[in-house]
C-alpha positions in Angstrom: -10.5 31.0 -13.8 -12.4 27.8 -14.4 -11.6 25.1 -11.9 -10.9 21.4 -12.3 -10.4 18.6 -9.8 -7.4 16.8 -8.6 -7.7 13.5 -6.7 -4.5 12.3 -5.1 -4.7 8.6 -4.0 -2.1 7.0 -1.8 -2.2 3.2 -1.5 -0.6 1.9 1.7 0.2 -1.8 1.6 2.7 -4.3 2.9 2.5 -8.1 2.8 1.6 -9.8 6.0 4.9 -10.5 7.8 4.4 -11.9 11.3 6.9 -14.3 12.9 6.2 -14.7 16.7 8.3 -18.0 16.4 11.4 -15.8 16.1 12.9 -13.2 18.4 13.4 -10.9 15.4 12.9 -11.2 11.7 14.5 -9.4 8.8 11.3 -8.8 6.8 9.5 -7.2 9.7 11.8 -4.3 9.1 9.7 -3.5 6.0 6.9 -2.4 8.4 9.2 -0.6 10.8 10.9 1.4 8.1 7.5 2.3 6.6 6.2 3.5 10.0 9.2 5.6 10.6 9.7 7.0 7.1 6.2 7.1 5.7 3.2 6.6 8.0 4.3 8.8 10.9 5.5 11.6 8.5 2.2 11.4 6.7 0.2 11.7 9.9 2.4 14.6 11.0 1.7 16.3 7.7 -2.1 15.8 8.2 -1.9 17.2 11.7 -0.1 20.3 10.5 -2.7 20.9 7.7 -5.5 20.5 10.2 -3.8 22.8 12.7 -3.5 25.5 9.9 -7.1 24.9 8.9 -6.2 23.9 5.4 -9.2 22.4 3.7 -8.0 19.6 1.4 -9.2 16.2 0.3 -6.8 13.2 0.1 -7.6 9.5 -0.4 -5.7 6.8 1.4 -6.1 3.1 0.8 -5.1 1.0 3.7 -4.7 -2.7 2.9 -6.1 -5.3 5.4 -2.7 -6.9 5.9 -1.3 -3.5 6.9 -4.3 -2.7 9.1 -3.7 -6.0 10.9 0.0 -5.5 11.4 -0.3 -1.9 12.6 -2.7 -3.3 15.4 -0.5 -6.3 16.3 0.8 -6.1 19.9 3.9 -8.1 19.1 4.9 -5.9 16.1 4.2 -2.7 18.1 6.6 -3.9 20.8 9.2 -4.9 18.3 8.8 -1.5 16.6 9.7 0.3 19.8 12.7 -1.9 20.2 13.7 -1.1 16.6 13.4 2.7 17.3 15.5 2.4 20.5 18.2 0.6 18.6 18.2 3.3 16.0 18.6 6.0 18.7 21.6 4.2 20.2 23.1 4.0 16.7 22.5 7.7 16.0 24.2 8.6 19.3 27.2 6.4 18.2 27.2 8.2 14.9 27.3 11.6 16.6 30.4 10.6 18.4 32.0 9.0 15.3 31.5 12.1 13.2 32.4 14.8 15.8 35.4 15.9 13.7 33.3 16.0 10.5 30.9 18.9 10.9 28.6 18.2 7.9 28.2 14.5 8.8 27.8 15.4 12.4 25.0 17.8 11.6 23.2 15.0 9.7 23.8 12.5 12.5 22.2 14.9 15.0 19.3 15.5 12.5 18.6 11.7 12.4 18.8 11.5 16.2 16.1 14.2 16.4 14.0 12.4 13.8 14.1 9.1 15.6 13.3 10.9 18.9 10.3 12.6 17.2 9.2 9.2 15.8 9.4 7.6 19.2 7.5 10.4 20.9 4.8 10.5 18.3 4.3 6.8 18.2 4.3 6.3 22.0 2.8 9.5 23.3 0.8 11.1 20.6 -0.7 8.0 18.9 -0.3 5.5 21.8 0.8 3.0 19.1 -2.4 3.3 17.2 -1.6 4.9 13.9 -5.0 3.8 12.4 -6.7 6.0 15.0 -4.7 9.0 13.7 -5.9 8.3 10.1 -9.5 7.8 11.3 -9.4 11.2 13.0 -8.6 13.0 9.8 -11.3 10.9 8.0 -13.9 12.1 10.6 -12.6 15.7 10.1 -13.6 15.4 6.4 -10.2 15.8 4.9 -9.1 12.2 4.3 -11.1 9.6 2.5 -10.2 6.1 3.6 -10.7 3.1 1.3 -9.3 -0.4 1.2 -8.2 -3.3 -1.0 -8.4 -7.1 -1.3 -7.7 -9.2 1.8 -4.1 -10.1 1.1 -3.7 -8.0 -2.0 -4.5 -11.1 -4.2 -3.9 -10.4 -7.9 -7.6 -10.8 -9.0 -7.1 -11.3 -12.7 -5.1 -14.4 -12.1 -7.4 -15.7 -9.3 -10.3 -15.4 -11.7 -10.4 -19.1 -12.5 -12.6 -19.2 -9.4 -15.3 -16.7 -8.6 -15.1 -17.8 -5.0 -11.4 -16.7 -4.8 -12.1 -13.3 -6.1 -15.3 -12.8 -4.0 -13.5 -13.9 -0.8 -10.6 -11.6 -1.3 -12.8 -8.6 -1.8 -15.3 -9.5 1.0 -12.6 -10.3 3.5 -10.8 -7.1 2.7 -13.9 -4.9 3.2 -14.9 -6.8 6.3 -11.5 -6.2 7.9 -11.7 -2.5 7.1 -15.2 -2.3 8.5 -14.2 -4.1 11.7 -11.6 -1.4 12.6 -13.1 1.8 11.1 -16.8 1.1 11.7 -18.0 1.9 8.1 -17.8 0.5 4.7 -15.4 2.1 2.2 -17.0 3.6 -0.9 -13.9 3.1 -3.0 -11.7 0.0 -3.6 -8.1 -0.2 -4.7 -7.8 -3.2 -7.1 -4.4 -4.9 -6.3 -1.9 -3.8 -8.9 -4.8 -2.0 -10.5 -5.7 -5.4 -12.0 -9.1 -5.3 -13.7 -11.0 -7.7 -16.0 -14.5 -7.3 -17.4 -16.9 -9.0 -14.9 -15.0 -7.8 -11.9 -17.3 -4.8 -11.7 -20.2 -7.2 -10.8 -18.3 -8.6 -7.8 -17.5 -5.0 -6.7 -21.1 -4.0 -7.0 -22.2 -7.0 -4.8 -19.6 -5.9 -2.2 -21.1 -2.3 -2.1 -18.2 -0.6 -3.9 -18.9 2.6 -5.7 -15.6 3.2 -7.6 -12.2 1.8 -8.3 -9.1 2.7 -10.2 -7.4 1.5 -13.4 -4.3 2.5 -15.3 -4.7 4.9 -18.2 -5.0 2.3 -20.9 -7.7 0.5 -19.0 -10.0 3.5 -19.7 -8.6 4.5 -23.1 -9.0 0.9 -24.5 -12.5 0.5 -23.1 -15.4 -1.1 -25.0 -16.3 2.4 -26.2 -13.8 5.2 -26.6 -14.1 7.5 -23.5 -15.3 10.9 -24.6 -13.5 12.7 -21.9 -10.3 10.6 -22.0 -9.0 9.7 -18.6 -10.4 13.0 -17.1 -13.8 11.6 -16.3 -14.8 8.1 -15.0 -16.6 5.4 -16.9 -19.8 3.8 -15.6 -19.3 0.0 -16.0 -23.0 -0.3 -16.8 -24.0 -1.2 -13.2 -23.4 2.0 -11.4 -19.8 1.1 -10.4 -17.3 3.8 -11.7 -13.8 3.3 -13.0 -11.3 6.2 -12.7 -8.2 6.2 -14.9 -4.7 7.3 -13.9 -3.4 10.5 -15.4 -0.2 9.8 -17.4 1.3 13.2 -16.7 1.0 13.0 -13.0 2.5 9.5 -13.1 5.5 10.5 -15.1 6.3 13.6 -13.0 6.4 11.5 -9.8 7.1 7.9 -10.7 9.5 8.2 -13.6 13.1 7.3 -12.6 14.5 9.5 -15.3 12.0 12.5 -15.5 10.3 12.3 -12.1 10.9 14.6 -9.2 12.4 11.9 -6.9 15.5 11.5 -9.1 16.6 15.1 -8.6 20.2 15.6 -7.7 19.4 17.4 -4.4 17.2 14.7 -2.9 18.4 12.1 -0.5 19.9 8.9 -2.0 18.0 5.9 -0.9 20.7 3.4 -1.8 23.5 4.8 0.3 23.1 3.8 3.9 25.6 3.4 6.8 24.3 -0.2 7.1 26.2 -0.9 4.0 28.9 1.8 4.1 30.5 1.3 7.5 32.6 -1.6 8.7 30.7 -4.7 9.8 32.2 -4.8 13.3 30.9 -1.3 13.8 27.4 -1.8 12.4 27.0 -5.4 13.5 25.3 -4.8 16.9 22.6 -2.8 15.1 21.6 -5.2 12.4 19.6 -8.4 12.8 22.1 -11.2 13.0 25.3 -9.1 13.1 26.2 -10.3 9.6 23.4 -9.5 7.1 23.7 -5.8 6.2 20.4 -3.9 6.1 19.3 -0.3 5.8 19.4 1.6 9.0 17.7 4.8 7.7 20.8 6.9 8.4 21.8 8.1 4.9 24.4 10.9 4.4 24.3 11.3 0.6 22.2 12.8 -2.1 21.3 11.6 -5.5 24.0 13.9 -6.9 23.3 13.3 -10.6 22.8 10.6 -13.3 25.5 8.0 -13.1 27.5 9.9 -10.5 30.2 7.5 -9.2 30.9 9.7 -6.2 27.8 10.8 -4.2 27.8 14.3 -2.7 26.7 14.9 0.9 23.0 15.5 1.5 22.0 19.0 2.2 18.7 19.2 4.0 17.9 22.8 3.3 18.6 22.4 -0.5 16.4 19.3 -0.6 13.5 21.0 1.2 13.7 24.0 -1.1 13.6 21.7 -4.1 10.6 19.9 -2.7 8.7 23.2 -2.4 9.7 24.2 -5.9 8.6 20.8 -7.3 5.3 21.2 -5.6 4.8 24.6 -7.2 5.7 23.1 -10.6 3.3 20.2 -10.1 0.3 22.5 -9.3 1.3 24.9 -12.1 1.2 22.0 -14.5 -2.1 20.8 -13.2 -3.6 24.3 -13.7 -2.3 24.4 -17.2 -3.6 21.0 -17.9 -7.0 21.9 -16.6 -7.2 25.1 -18.6 -6.3 23.1 -21.7 -8.9 20.4 -21.0 -11.9 22.6 -20.1 -12.8 23.9 -23.6 -13.3 20.4 -25.0 -15.0 18.9 -22.0 -18.7 18.8 -21.1 -17.9 18.7 -17.4 -15.1 19.8 -15.1 -12.1 17.4 -15.5 -10.8 15.2 -12.7 -7.1 14.3 -12.7 -6.4 11.1 -10.9 -2.9 10.9 -9.3 -2.5 7.5 -7.6 0.8 6.4 -5.9 2.1 3.9 -3.5 2.1 5.6 -0.2 5.5 4.1 0.7 7.0 6.3 -2.1 6.5 9.3 0.2 9.2 9.3 2.8 10.6 5.8 2.3 11.8 5.8 -1.3 11.4 9.6 -1.8 12.5 11.0 1.6 11.2 14.5 0.8 7.9 13.2 -0.6 5.7 14.1 2.5 7.0 17.7 2.4 6.2 17.8 -1.4 2.7 16.4 -0.8 2.0 18.9 2.0 3.0 21.8 -0.2 0.9 20.5 -3.1 -2.2 20.3 -0.8 -1.5 23.8 0.5 -1.1 25.3 -2.9 -4.2 23.6 -4.3 -6.1 25.2 -1.5 -4.9 28.7 -2.2 -7.6 31.2 -3.1 -6.3 31.8 -6.7 -5.8 28.1 -7.5 -7.6 26.6 -10.5 -7.2 23.1 -8.8 -9.5 21.7 -6.2 -8.5 18.5 -4.4 -11.4 16.1 -4.1 -12.0 12.4 -3.3 -13.7 10.4 -6.0 -16.8 10.1 -3.9 -17.0 13.9 -3.8 -16.8 14.1 -7.6 -19.5 11.4 -8.1 -21.9 13.4 -5.9 -21.3 16.5 -8.0 -21.2 14.7 -11.4 -23.8 11.9 -11.1 -24.1 11.1 -14.9 -21.3 9.4 -16.7 -20.6 7.6 -20.0 -21.3 3.8 -20.0 -18.5 1.6 -21.2 -16.5 -1.4 -20.0 -12.8 -0.8 -19.1 -10.3 -3.0 -20.7 -8.5 -5.8 -18.9 -5.3 -4.2 -17.7 -2.9 -3.6 -14.8 -0.4 -0.9 -13.9 3.3 -1.8 -13.9 5.6 -3.0 -16.6 3.8 -3.3 -20.0 0.4 -2.9 -18.3 -0.9 -6.4 -18.8 0.1 -8.5 -15.7 3.5 -9.3 -17.0 5.2 -8.6 -13.6 2.9 -11.1 -11.9 2.9 -13.9 -14.5 6.3 -14.7 -16.1 9.0 -17.4 -16.1 10.0 -16.5 -12.5 6.6 -17.1 -10.9 4.3 -19.0 -13.3 4.7 -22.1 -11.2 2.7 -20.5 -8.4 -0.7 -20.4 -10.1 -1.5 -24.0 -10.8 -0.9 -25.0 -7.1 -2.8 -21.9 -5.9 -5.8 -22.8 -8.2 -5.7 -26.4 -7.0 -5.8 -25.3 -3.3 -8.6 -22.9 -4.1 -10.6 -25.7 -5.8 -10.0 -27.9 -2.7 -11.2 -25.2 -0.4 -14.3 -24.5 -2.4 -15.2 -28.2 -2.5 -14.6 -28.4 1.3 -17.0 -25.6 1.9 -19.6 -27.1 -0.4 -19.3 -30.5 1.3 -19.4 -29.2 4.9 -21.1 -25.9 5.2 -24.6 -27.5 5.8 -23.2 -29.8 8.5 -23.3 -29.2 12.2 -19.6 -28.8 12.9 -17.7 -28.7 16.2 -15.9 -25.6 17.3 -12.6 -27.3 16.6 -13.6 -28.2 13.0 -14.8 -24.6 12.3 -11.5 -23.2 13.7 -9.6 -25.6 11.4 -11.6 -24.6 8.4 -11.2 -20.9 9.1 -7.5 -21.3 9.5 -7.2 -23.3 6.3 -8.9 -20.3 4.6 -6.4 -17.9 6.2 -3.5 -20.0 4.9 -5.0 -19.9 1.4 -5.6 -16.2 1.4 -2.1 -15.5 2.6 -0.6 -17.7 -0.2 -2.7 -15.7 -2.8 -0.9 -12.4 -2.0 0.4 -10.6 -5.1 3.5 -9.6 -3.2 5.2 -13.0 -3.5 5.1 -13.3 -7.4 6.2 -9.6 -7.6 9.2 -10.2 -5.4 10.1 -13.4 -7.3 10.2 -11.3 -10.5 12.1 -8.4 -8.9 14.6 -10.8 -7.4 14.7 -9.2 -4.0 14.3 -11.5 -1.0 13.2 -14.1 -3.5 13.9 -17.0 -1.2 11.7 -15.5 1.5 8.8 -15.0 -1.0 9.1 -18.6 -2.3 9.2 -19.9 1.3 6.1 -17.9 2.2 4.1 -19.4 -0.7 5.2 -22.9 0.1 4.7 -22.6 3.8 1.2 -21.2 3.5 0.2 -23.8 1.0 1.7 -26.6 3.2 -0.3 -25.3 6.1 -3.4 -25.3 4.0 -2.8 -28.8 2.7 -2.1 -30.1 6.3 -5.4 -28.6 7.6 -7.3 -29.8 4.5 -6.2 -33.3 5.1 -6.9 -33.2 8.8 -10.4 -31.8 8.3 -11.1 -34.5 5.6 -9.9 -37.3 8.0 -11.5 -35.6 11.0 -8.1 -35.9 12.8 -7.4 -32.3 13.9 -4.5 -31.8 16.3 -5.6 -28.8 18.4 -2.1 -28.0 19.7 -0.8 -27.7 16.1 -3.9 -25.8 15.0 -3.4 -23.3 17.9 0.2 -22.8 16.8 -0.9 -22.0 13.3 -3.5 -19.5 14.7 -0.8 -17.7 16.6 1.6 -17.5 13.6 -1.0 -16.4 11.1 -3.1 -14.3 13.4 -5.2 -12.4 10.9 -8.8 -12.0 9.9 -10.2 -12.9 13.4 -13.9 -12.9 12.2 -13.3 -14.9 9.0 -15.9 -17.4 8.0 -14.8 -20.3 5.8 -18.3 -20.3 4.2 -17.3 -17.1 2.4 -15.1 -19.2 0.1 -18.0 -19.9 -2.2 -19.0 -18.7 -5.6 -22.4 -17.7 -4.1 -20.8 -15.6 -1.3 -21.8 -12.0 -1.5 -24.7 -12.6 -3.8 -28.4 -12.1 -2.9 
């Protein structure tokens, strides 16, 4: 049987949420939930595969903001407090449901899961999940790559070459500072590409990146191999296109696996179902309802008004069956492609990492089974990283991918619309001010205080450029927080800009900003220049 290649790419990213000025903060739960439901289960999965000597290849993109938050001492301490609170709640649930055997069994299951998370985080990884991922990279099974500094949406920052270059360089520098090597691949935030970006990626040392299917199919020259081989952008940087079939099977809300009736229902949680006076001590302010992670119901079916109870065994069996279906379809796909291709096809399956475990609770088990099945002796599928494929297939068609994104409609609509279009003029204005500031001052002998202020101004600007805020404004979830983050970061930038221009820097206030926005410790304000990164 002729073989083809499958490259599964997980993109792990969360916006930078860091609030030392508060005792606790609602949006920090985004990180805590992702650690418990996604990152720890993924690491456990990788450990099991290694223990069983399964030879696989998986790609994981870790964003610089996530890398920073996972290393942050304050957030690590708060995560442990979060887990301890969940354990108390789980114990309370065991008592509450003692006369309801099915619910009681699930409550005990969640208690075991939280205990396992606590043990893994504290004792196995000593709070350093990045070290766990690095171990599997060194073992040769996991390819680690990264993305832009704050996940800035590059097509809409492209009014300034300096903005794009700084986002990319700072992202790669952050990755290198922790892992000790430069990534060969780069995840474009929101898969947002425009012609010309390949030159910036080349300057940054990037070998390959990803676009959505139509980015390849609508290239300057029709791709001879469709989305099943990369395109050389003309400068040795390769663009890989997402496979539509893999996307539909996993992402589609109607046809995708996660919508199956047996899987756990994300939107039913005791944080919303139980009386407020019962749940109050375990939510942030005793009033605002939040997800606790204790969920007793399954999807049940399309439009089901009454949700049936979750049955763990049935869900796990379904995940294994869906993994078998996924690999069978990839084998059929490969056998259908091979006769018309000049080289072995590569199927690119990129997903948000947080889908696995957080949104789709059974996702890590499904992924583990996919990797095991792909490694079976009779499999026509071989999992590879894109860097592996490029070593085996060095020659590729030259063509320029089309300007494109993933997401709704495929052309930036989610990041530029009536809900968020007000952001970009003020972002561009701040970027222009930063670029002029660098041009005016980079040749001067500056004091340490001035350099600190300039670097902090750049941090504020980068944080304001995050693609997460316009996305949230469009989605309508926590929109006030997203708006506040943009306004706050730009206000901090404007304050520092004016202080630097007037040479009246308040060191106490600067120090406070450095504590609140404690990211990119080695950043250099001189990088915000159109010439940055060029020879």
